[in-house]
N, C-alpha and C positions, 0 to 999 in steps of 0.2 A: 545767479546773475544772468540776465538776458543779454546776449551779444547783439550789438547793433548791426542790423543787416546792411550790406553794402550795395550800392546802386551804380550801375553803368549805363550812361546813355550811349546808344549806338546810332550812327547816322551814315547814310550813303549820300553821295554828292556827285553831280555831273552838271557842270556848266551853270552853277547857281551862285556865282560870286556876289550877285546883287542882293541875295537873300541871307547869306550865311552870317553876317554880322549881327543882325537882330536876333537870329535864332540862338547863336552862341551866348550872347549877352544875357538872354533869358535863362538859358541852361545854367550858366555860372552865377546867376543871382537867385537860385533856388533857396528857399528858407530852410530846407533840409539839404545840405550840400551833397552833390553827387561825388562819388569817389574817383570816377574817371569818365572821360567822354571819348569814345572811339569813332573817328571819322575816317571813312574810306572813300577816297577820291577815285572815281571810276574813269581815270584817264581824261580829265577835263581838258578842254582846248581854249578856254576863255581867260586864261591868265590867273586862274584860281590859286595856283601854287603860291604866288606872291602874297595874296590876301591871307591864305592860311598860315604862312610863315609869320606874319604879323600877329595873328591871333594866338599862335603857339607861344610867342614871347609873353603875351599878356596872361595866358591861362596855362600854368604848368601841367594841369590835369588833362589837357587836350592832347590826344595822341593821333597824329595824322598818318595814314597809310595811303600809298598811291598805287593803283593797278597800272601795270605797264601797258596794258591794252584794255579797251572797253569790254566789260564782261556782262553788263546788264544788271538791272536792279536786284534780282533775286540772288545771284552768285555773289555780288558785292555785299549785300546784306548778310549773307552767310559767312563771308570772311570777317565782317565786323562782329558777328555773334561769337565766332571762334576766338577772336582776340579779347573779348570782354572777360573780366575776372570777377565782376560783382555777383552777389547772390541773386540780385534782381536786375533785369534788363529793361530799359525804357527805349524802345525804338522810336525814332523821330526822323521824318523827312526833312531835307534841308530847306524846303520852302514853307514849312509849317512852324507853329509856335507852341511852346509850353509855358504856361504862366508860372510865376515864381513859387506859388503854393502847391504846384502839381505833385512833386515828390512827397512833401510832408503830408498832404491829404491821403496819398496812397499808403504811406508808411503807418498811418493811424490804423488802417485796415490790417496791414501786415502784422503789426505788433499785437493786435487783438486777436487775430485769427491766423496764426502762422501756418495753418494747414491749407490755405487758399493757393490756387494755382496761378491766378492772375487777378489784377485789380484795374478797374476802368471807371471812367466818369463821363459826364456830358461834355459837350464842346460847342464852340461857335464855328460857323462858316463865314467866309468873306470873299468877295470878288477881288481879283488881283489889280486893283486900281484904287486911286485916292479920290475923295475921302472914303475911308473904309466904313462899310456898313455891316455890322456883325449880326448874324442870325443864329439864335440858340437852338441846338438840337437836343431835345429831351429824350433820352433813351427809355426812361420809365416814368410813369406819372407818380413819382414819390418825392417827398421832402426829406426823407431819412435814408441814411446809408443802409445797405442791405447785404447780408450774406446769402448768396443764392446757391442752392444745391443743384446737382445735375437734373433731378426730376422737376425742379422748379423752372429751370431753363427750358426744358421740353414743354412744360405746361404753358409758360409765357409765350413761347414761339407758336404754339398751336392755337391759343386763344386770341392773341393780339398780333400786331405787326412788329413786335419787338424783334430786334436782331442784335447779336453781340457786336461790339466795336473793338477794333485794334488800335484805334486812335485814342490818344491821351490815356495810355495803359502801361502798366508794368507787368512783366512776366517772370516767373521763377526760371532762372537760367538752366537748372537741371532738367526742367520739363521741355524747354526748347531743345536741349540736346537730346533728350529721350525720344522726341518725336521727329528728330532728323532735320532740324532747322526748316528753312523755307523749301517747299517743293517747287523746283524751277518750272516744272511742266504745268502747274497751276497758275503760273504767271500772276495776274493782278488779283486773283482770288486767294493767293497763298496765305496772306496774313489772316484773313477771315477764317480760312479752314483751320489754321493753327489755333485760333480762339476756340473753336468748337472741339478740336482734339482735346483741349485742356478742360474746358467748361462742362463737357458731357462725361467727364471722369472725376473731376475734382471741384470742390467748392470754389466760387469766385466772389469778389467783393465789388459792389457797385456804389459809386459816390455821386449823389445828385447835385453836382457842382460842375460848372464849366471850367475845365482844367487846361484847356488849350484852344487854339484856333486853326482851322483847316482852311488853307488857301485854295480856292477854286481856280485852277489853271486850265484853260482849254486844251493845251497840249501836254497835260500831265501823263504819266505812265498809264494809269488806269483809264483815263479818257481816250488815250490813243487806241487802246485795245478793246474798248467796250463794244463797239459795233463792227469790228472786223470779223467777217464771217469765218475765215479759216482759223484765226486765233481762238474764237469762241468754241468752235468745233473741236479743236485740239484740247482746250481746257476741259470741255465736257467729257472727251474720251478718257482723260486722266482721272477726272472726278468719279465717273461711273465705275471705272476699273478699281479705284481705291475703295469705294463704298461697297460695291457688290462682290468684289473678289479678294481684297487684301485686308481690310480692316476687321477687327474681331467682331463677333456676333453682337455683344452688348452695345458697342459703339454704333454699329450699323443700325441696330434697332432704334436706339435713341435718336440718331441722326435723321432717320426717316420719319419717326413719330413727331419730331419737332418741325417737320416740313422743310428741312434744310435743302433737300433736292429742288423743291419748287422755288425756294428763295434764291439759291445759287444759280439755277439754270434759267428760270423764266421762260420767255417764248422760244429762246434758242434751244432749250431742252426739249420742247415739243418737236421742233424740227429735227433735232439730233436723234430722238427716239424713233420718229416716223421713218427716217431714212435707213434704219437698221431693223429688218424684220425680226431678228432674234430678241429685240427689245419691245416688240409690240404689246406683249402682255403687261409690261411695266407702263407703257404708254397709256393703256386703257385705265390703269389705276391712277397714274400721275396727272394725265391730261386735265380732268376736271378740277383737281387740286390746284394746279398751276393757274388755271383761268379764274378760279375762285379767289386765289391769293392776290392776283393782279387786280381783280375787281375791288377787293378790300383796300388795297393800296390807293387805288384811284379815288375811292370814296373818302378815305382818310385825308388824302392830299387836298381834295376839294374843300373839306371842312377846315383844315389847318394851314393850308398853303405852305406845308413843310414836308418836303419829300425825304423820307427816311427808309423807303423801301428800295429793294434792288430792281 
């Protein structure tokens, strides 16, 4: 008899009282019920505590934890991961949405392929104003669910503008623990890096169905960090150290063959390498690849008007 996998939603929360109601209502209306929802409030100052107390009364599976001081997104997410007890973890930002069929669609893949490391699907994006206009993000040009092996991930990343997504995804809890939760020093890249840590070592499952909606907020965590010079340089210092000094040879080779260095670093990586003479041999190799990838992204975006490249 196959044991039913358990699922934990984990959510970090900071001054988003205006978003939390819709988010929680969708989580607790899943067609495959979640087993718990761990919400860690990162010392909000907007009166969120009263809102969360009301939702705790409505939803017994909601567990709210409050940081005594603001720790930031990554440390708060790691606290939520450690509290979760489910076999599978579904991270969700407090301002994003997961549609009611999200968990059920993922569990189809999990039950058919218990060896997978994580499962992900397409999603919509929408601006943070009314009326909402949803824009579909197609991660793969496929109408059928697919089991993707690590070599296929490498091949897709090399030949196309495909990139793994941490949005509308569920992850095996044991693998999140194995790879040490979120790396705080990678900041806004840490969830994407976690995807590749898993997908370049284990099979993953792709669902060609929009499973959620990503709210485009100008002052979001990733948006605030994206073009800050010192933040990007610090992230790249961590990334290059991880890939070229700390990760195992098999993962390093797959990561580089897939073009992930170009994908993660972009133009900032060119500058980062140029300012460090000991990395000039790598700059000679990676420079043309970065420029070529950016050109492909530009050409694709002109054709589709849909930006999915870093």
